[in-house]
C-alpha positions in Angstrom: -2.8 7.5 1.4 -1.3 5.2 -1.4 0.9 3.1 0.9 4.1 4.9 0.5 4.2 5.1 -3.3 3.1 1.5 -4.0 0.0 2.7 -5.9 2.1 5.0 -8.1 4.4 2.0 -8.9 1.4 -0.1 -9.9 0.0 2.7 -12.0 3.3 3.0 -13.9 3.7 -0.7 -14.4 2.9 -2.6 -17.6 -0.9 -3.3 -17.9 -2.3 -6.6 -16.6 -4.5 -8.9 -18.8 -6.5 -9.9 -15.7 -6.7 -8.8 -12.1 -8.4 -11.2 -9.7 -9.6 -9.8 -6.3 -10.6 -12.3 -3.7 -12.7 -11.0 -0.8 -13.9 -8.3 -3.1 -16.5 -7.1 -0.5 -13.5 -5.3 1.1 -13.5 -3.0 -2.0 -16.2 -1.0 -0.4 -17.7 2.5 -0.8 -19.6 3.8 2.2 -21.9 6.7 1.6 -20.5 8.5 4.7 -16.8 7.6 4.8 -16.2 7.1 1.0 -14.1 4.4 -0.7 -11.6 2.1 0.8 -8.0 2.2 -0.2 -8.4 -1.0 -2.2 -11.4 0.3 -4.1 -9.6 3.6 -5.0 -6.6 1.6 -6.3 -8.7 -0.6 -8.6 -10.6 2.5 -9.7 -7.4 4.3 -10.5 -5.9 1.3 -12.3 -9.1 1.0 -14.5 -9.1 4.7 -15.2 -5.4 4.5 -16.3 -6.3 1.5 -18.5 -3.9 -0.7 -16.6 -6.4 -3.6 -16.3 -7.8 -5.4 -19.3 -10.1 -7.7 -17.3 -11.3 -7.7 -13.7 -12.7 -10.7 -11.8 -14.2 -10.1 -8.3 -14.8 -13.0 -5.8 -16.8 -12.7 -2.7 -18.9 -15.1 -0.6 -20.3 -12.2 1.4 -23.9 -11.5 0.6 -25.3 -8.2 -0.4 -26.4 -7.3 3.2 -28.8 -4.6 1.9 -26.1 -1.9 1.4 -27.1 -0.8 -2.1 -24.5 2.0 -2.5 -21.5 -0.2 -1.9 -22.9 -3.1 -3.9 -23.6 -0.8 -6.9 -20.2 0.7 -6.6 -18.6 -2.7 -7.0 -20.8 -3.4 -10.1 -19.6 0.0 -11.6 -16.0 -1.2 -11.4 -17.1 -4.1 -13.7 -19.3 -2.0 -16.0 -19.1 1.8 -15.7 
C-alpha cells in the first residue's frame, strides 16, 4: 500500500519547507473508491507536520466532481 516502505521513509525524513505537486488532479478522492495513494501520502505528510508549505499545480478543470475538488482544497486549508 505504501510502495514497499517508501512512504514510511518519507514520513521519518526531515520536514520540507515546500512540496510542489505537478498534475495535482491525480491526488484524487473518489466518493466510492476513496483516496489515491498520492493523496494519502500528502495527507499523512501534512498530519505528521513534515510539510511546511504545499503548492498544487493542475491545468485540469474542475469537471463537476465536487467531492474530489473539495478534498484537494482541504489539503491546502483543513
